[in-house]
N, CA, C and O of each residue as an XYZ file, in Angstrom:
236
protein
N     -10.094     31.755    -60.367
C      -9.322     31.344    -59.244
C      -7.855     31.603    -59.516
O      -7.385     31.576    -60.653
N      -7.145     31.857    -58.411
C      -5.706     31.961    -58.474
C      -5.135     30.563    -58.309
O      -5.810     29.653    -57.830
N      -3.869     30.406    -58.716
C      -3.271     29.056    -58.621
C      -3.176     28.566    -57.163
O      -3.249     27.362    -56.918
N      -3.016     29.470    -56.209
C      -2.927     29.056    -54.815
C      -4.265     28.728    -54.213
O      -4.304     28.247    -53.080
N      -5.401     28.964    -54.919
C      -6.720     28.649    -54.465
C      -7.189     27.280    -55.002
O      -8.249     26.815    -54.584
N      -6.480     26.646    -55.867
C      -6.889     25.389    -56.452
C      -6.044     24.279    -55.852
O      -4.815     24.285    -55.925
N      -6.762     23.310    -55.245
C      -6.104     22.188    -54.573
C      -6.591     20.883    -55.125
O      -7.747     20.770    -55.534
N      -5.717     19.879    -55.145
C      -6.040     18.539    -55.639
C      -5.742     17.519    -54.571
O      -4.871     17.733    -53.728
N      -6.459     16.404    -54.598
C      -6.159     15.274    -53.757
C      -6.037     14.069    -54.691
O      -6.703     13.989    -55.723
N      -5.174     13.142    -54.302
C      -4.979     11.930    -55.063
C      -4.589     10.841    -54.157
O      -3.713     11.011    -53.309
N      -5.250      9.657    -54.319
C      -4.879      8.520    -53.438
C      -3.797      7.712    -54.132
O      -3.787      7.565    -55.354
N      -2.878      7.187    -53.311
C      -1.782      6.366    -53.829
C      -2.246      4.903    -53.697
O      -3.380      4.620    -53.310
N      -1.322      3.991    -54.033
C      -1.623      2.564    -54.033
C      -1.972      1.999    -52.650
O      -2.566      0.928    -52.529
N      -1.589      2.748    -51.619
C      -1.917      2.284    -50.234
C      -3.142      3.038    -49.646
O      -3.412      2.960    -48.447
N      -3.850      3.744    -50.492
C      -5.058      4.484    -50.128
C      -4.746      5.704    -49.254
O      -5.648      6.238    -48.609
N      -3.484      6.156    -49.220
C      -3.110      7.366    -48.533
C      -3.376      8.549    -49.487
O      -3.155      8.439    -50.693
N      -3.838      9.648    -48.948
C      -4.209     10.809    -49.785
C      -3.133     11.815    -49.770
O      -2.623     12.179    -48.711
N      -2.763     12.289    -50.956
C      -1.803     13.369    -51.145
C      -2.582     14.635    -51.532
O      -3.446     14.614    -52.409
N      -2.258     15.701    -50.869
C      -2.929     16.998    -51.093
C      -1.855     17.998    -51.623
O      -0.806     18.180    -51.005
N      -2.144     18.622    -52.756
C      -1.216     19.565    -53.295
C      -1.978     20.688    -54.054
O      -3.069     20.471    -54.581
N      -1.380     21.855    -54.086
C      -2.052     22.966    -54.773
C      -1.499     23.107    -56.174
O      -0.419     22.609    -56.494
N      -2.240     23.775    -56.972
C      -1.797     24.062    -58.338
C      -0.568     24.944    -58.368
O       0.210     24.898    -59.320
N      -0.388     25.739    -57.345
C       0.814     26.563    -57.238
C       2.046     25.735    -57.122
O       3.104     26.122    -57.618
N       1.938     24.573    -56.462
C       3.086     23.639    -56.299
C       3.411     22.856    -57.542
O       4.534     22.379    -57.703
N       2.426     22.716    -58.440
C       2.595     21.867    -59.597
C       3.570     22.534    -60.609
O       3.431     23.709    -60.948
N       4.536     21.755    -61.064
C       5.527     22.233    -62.056
C       5.397     21.415    -63.331
O       5.204     20.200    -63.297
N       5.505     22.097    -64.429
C       5.518     21.450    -65.761
C       6.801     21.942    -66.456
O       6.994     23.125    -66.735
N       7.640     20.965    -66.705
C       8.962     21.250    -67.321
C       9.711     22.261    -66.465
O      10.401     23.140    -66.980
N       9.565     22.121    -65.134
C      10.290     22.980    -64.177
C       9.712     24.372    -64.036
O      10.285     25.216    -63.347
N       8.558     24.626    -64.692
C       7.945     25.967    -64.551
C       6.551     25.832    -63.941
O       5.887     24.805    -64.087
N       6.121     26.900    -63.250
C       4.749     26.882    -62.710
C       3.746     27.045    -63.816
O       4.082     27.507    -64.907
N       2.513     26.669    -63.546
C       1.389     26.778    -64.471
C       1.018     28.233    -64.669
O       0.876     28.985    -63.704
N       0.860     28.627    -65.930
C       0.534     30.008    -66.222
C      -0.898     30.356    -65.799
O      -1.782     29.500    -65.818
N      -1.120     31.640    -65.412
C      -2.426     32.063    -64.978
C      -3.488     32.001    -66.097
O      -4.676     31.878    -65.798
N      -3.101     32.081    -67.314
C      -4.098     32.096    -68.439
C      -4.453     30.738    -68.904
O      -5.196     30.616    -69.878
N      -3.951     29.643    -68.244
C      -4.320     28.257    -68.595
C      -5.705     27.965    -68.159
O      -6.159     28.530    -67.164
N      -6.423     27.093    -68.862
C      -7.729     26.615    -68.483
C      -7.556     25.523    -67.478
O      -7.442     24.356    -67.853
N      -7.531     25.865    -66.189
C      -7.297     24.885    -65.120
C      -8.306     23.789    -65.175
O      -7.937     22.621    -65.054
N      -9.565     24.102    -65.354
C     -10.652     23.100    -65.364
C     -10.489     22.104    -66.521
O     -10.595     20.898    -66.302
N     -10.238     22.575    -67.728
C     -10.049     21.731    -68.831
C      -8.809     20.830    -68.723
O      -8.840     19.651    -69.076
N      -7.730     21.421    -68.227
C      -6.483     20.647    -68.027
C      -6.669     19.600    -66.923
O      -6.095     18.515    -67.010
N      -7.439     19.896    -65.917
C      -7.726     18.919    -64.837
C      -8.482     17.712    -65.412
O      -8.117     16.564    -65.158
N      -9.529     17.983    -66.184
C     -10.306     16.893    -66.760
C      -9.463     16.040    -67.672
O      -9.679     14.831    -67.743
N      -8.510     16.621    -68.373
C      -7.592     15.877    -69.235
C      -6.544     15.095    -68.480
O      -5.832     14.280    -69.066
N      -6.440     15.340    -67.153
C      -5.483     14.604    -66.321
C      -4.128     15.201    -66.272
O      -3.183     14.517    -65.880
N      -3.964     16.465    -66.653
C      -2.670     17.101    -66.693
C      -2.054     17.258    -65.326
O      -0.830     17.234    -65.199
N      -2.878     17.421    -64.283
C      -2.349     17.701    -62.933
C      -2.373     16.507    -62.045
O      -2.115     16.645    -60.849
N      -2.668     15.333    -62.555
C      -2.892     14.151    -61.690
C      -4.254     14.285    -61.113
O      -5.094     15.003    -61.656
N      -4.503     13.597    -60.002
C      -5.795     13.688    -59.321
C      -6.927     13.528    -60.324
O      -7.904     14.277    -60.303
N      -6.785     12.567    -61.180
C      -7.765     12.413    -62.285
C      -9.160     12.117    -61.697
O      -9.316     11.279    -60.809
N     -10.159     12.834    -62.223
C     -11.502     12.648    -61.637
C     -12.064     11.293    -61.974
O     -11.947     10.858    -63.119
N     -12.659     10.621    -61.046
C     -13.281      9.344    -61.269
C     -14.747      9.499    -60.860
O     -15.061      9.710    -59.689
N     -15.598      9.394    -61.811
C     -16.994      9.517    -61.563
C     -17.632      8.141    -61.774
O     -17.543      7.543    -62.847
N     -18.274      7.671    -60.717
C     -18.870      6.348    -60.812
C     -20.367      6.500    -61.135
O     -20.870      7.614    -61.282
N     -21.033      5.411    -61.235
C     -22.485      5.406    -61.512
C     -23.184      5.845    -60.192
O     -23.243      5.071    -59.236
N     -23.684      7.034    -60.155
C     -24.279      7.562    -58.893
C     -25.642      6.919    -58.657
O     -26.131      6.973    -57.529
N     -26.260      6.333    -59.626
C     -27.586      5.681    -59.455
C     -27.408      4.408    -58.570
O     -28.348      3.998    -57.888
N     -26.222      3.800    -58.587
C     -25.970      2.627    -57.785
C     -25.751      2.986    -56.316
O     -25.949      2.141    -55.443
N     -25.358      4.191    -56.038
C     -25.079      4.641    -54.684
C     -26.264      4.881    -53.892
O     -26.160      5.266    -52.727
């Protein structure tokens, strides 16, 4: 994927959702490099929008 094809959503304290692309994300004032492992960095919480997986058997 290109950086402009990766989008994140994150809810704030008021349950409003913020939508932003990886292209907009800046780290130390610089854009994310193309050779970064976007998936691994996302799971680590680097881009915000931290994944929350609940117990799906309860649903």
